[in-house]
N, C-alpha and C positions, 0 to 999 in steps of 0.2 A: 305756565298757564295755571292759575288757581282753579281747581274744580269745586263747583258748587256742591255743598254737602247735600245728600239725600234728605228729603222732608217726609216725616211721617206724622200724620194728624191723628190724634188720639181722642176719641169721644166716648168716655165712659163715666158714669156718675161717680162721685167721690166714694172712697172706701178701699177695702183691702184689694179688690180686683184691679182698680184703677192704679193703686200704689205698685202692685206687682208688675203690671204691664209697662208702666212708666220706667220702672227700674230695669226691666229686661231691654227695653228700647234704648235707654241711656247708656247701657253697657256696651252697645255697638259703636265702634269708631266711625267718625265722620258722618254722624246722623243727627239731624236737627228734628227735635220733637216739638210739635205744635199741639195745643190743647183746645178742646171745645167742651163746654158743660151742658149744652142742650142741643136739640136737633137743629134749631134755628141757627145757632152759632156754628154747628158742624157744616151745614149747607152753605152758609155764608163764607166760612173759612176755606172750604173745598173749592168754591167758585173763584175766590180771590187769589188763594195761594197756589192752586193747582198742585197739590202734594203728589209725591210719588206713590205713597200708599196710605190708605186710611184703616185704622183699627177702631172698631166701633162695637158697642154691646147693644143688644136688643132693648134694654132698659131706657136707652137714650131716646128712643123713638116715642115713648109715652103712649099717645093715643093713635099714632100713625101705624097702619099695618106693616108688619115686618118686611114682607117682600117689596111693598111700594117704597118704603124708606130706604131700603138697601139699594134698589134699582136707581133711586134718585141720586144716591151718593156715588154709585158705580159709574154714573155718567161723567164723573170728574177723575176718578182714580180707582185702581184695583182696591178691593175692600176685604179685609179680614174681620169677620163677624164672630163676636162671642155670643153664643146662643145656647139654649137648652137642646137636649137631644130630640125633644118633641118638636122643636121649631125647624130642624134641619130639612125636613121633607118640603117645607114651604119654600125653601131657597134652592131646591135641587136644580131647577132649570138655570139659575144664575151660576151655580157652581159648575154645571155641565158647560156652560158658554165660556168658562175661564175667567169671568169677571170677579168671582167671589170665592174666598175660602172660608170655611166654617170651622170654629174651635168650640168644643164643649168645655164647660168649667170642671175638668177633671183635676187630678192632683198636679199635673205639670202643664196647666193651661198657658202660663206666661211663657214657658220655654217653646211650646208648640207655636203660639202666636208669633214669637220672635223668629222662629225658623221659617214660617210662612212669609213674614215680611223680608227676611233675607233672601228667600227664594225669589220673591217678586222683584227685589232690587237687583239681583245678580244673574238670574238665569237668562240664557239666550232664548229668544222666541223663534219659533219656525215661521218662515215666510218664503215667498217666491225668490228663487235665486236670481232670476232675470231682473225683477223689480228692484231687489236689494242692491244688485250690481250697478244698475243704472242710477239709482238714488245716490249711492256712496262713491261713484267713480272718481270725482274730482272735488268732493265737498270737504272743507275743513270743518272741524268740530264747532266752531263758532257760528259758521253759516248754516250748518245742519240744525243747530240749536235755534237760530233766528227763524229758519223755515218751519220748524216744528211749532214755534209759537204762532207763526202767521196762519198756520192750518188749524191749530187748536182754537184760536180765538173764534172764528165762524163755527167750528165744529162744537165748541161748548155752547154756543148760541142755539144751534140745532138741538143738541141734547137738552138743554134747559127748557126751551119752548115745548119740545115733545113731552117732557116729564110733566110740565105745567099743564098742558092739555089733558094728559092722562089723570092727573090728580083732580082736575076740575070737572072733566066730563065722564070719568069712569062711573058706570051705573045709568048714565044717560045715552051713551052710544050703543049701537048694537055690537055684539061680541066680535064680529068680523073687523069693525073699524078699530075697536080696542087692540085687537091682535096686530093690525097694520101699524098702529102707532108704537106698539111694543117692538115690533120688528124694526122700525125706524131707529129706536133707542139702541137695540142690541147691535145693529149693523154699524151705528156711529161709534159705539163703545170698541167694537172690533177694529175699526179704522183708527181710532185714537191710539189703541195699543200697537198697532202696526206702525204708525208714525213714530211713537215714543221708541219703539225698538230700533227702527232704522235710523233715527236721528242719533241714537246712542252709539252706533257703530263706528263713526269717524273718531269719536273720543277714545274708544277702546283700541282702535288701530294706532292712533298717535301715541297712546301710552305704551303700547307694545314696542314701537319704533324707538321711543325714548329709552326704554329698558334695555334694548339691544345695543343702542349706541353708547351707553354708560360703560 
């Protein structure tokens, strides 16, 4: 069975930083790199392609507040953000939630970003043993992938609509209502990551069986 290559969506304005990140990503085997040159392109590509990881810089956001823009993209995939040290505090909550990693533009920023991407693609995620066993008991990797898409489609709609409401009504709603909408987004992101992890386990199990049988 041919395994679909992992997709990394890169959204960084042209220049040395973009070139370095692309080179670092393309050096990884079995990795498909997608590009976006503006936040509008980034959001559209993230929605349509459902990449495995997004790498973006704060410059791509232009006039959109950093935390708001990153939250909107984290609704579709884990995000590695290239940001200044001064901006890291703004993303602290997203980093703690596990949806976002932050890389500062230090000497080895491209290698650090590539390491974060690799960790996102390869690291096992902690989840309920009972839930995981029930999910994966008799699922083939093809069926698990189909089920993941069936869950992700409505989940993406929930995330997209919640983020749209936040962007349109922030400043008009009382803080308690904004916090509830943000909680909906955060919980949906966590659910998406749980589904992504559990759906990946049958493929890993089948690969292990193939290796043993050779």
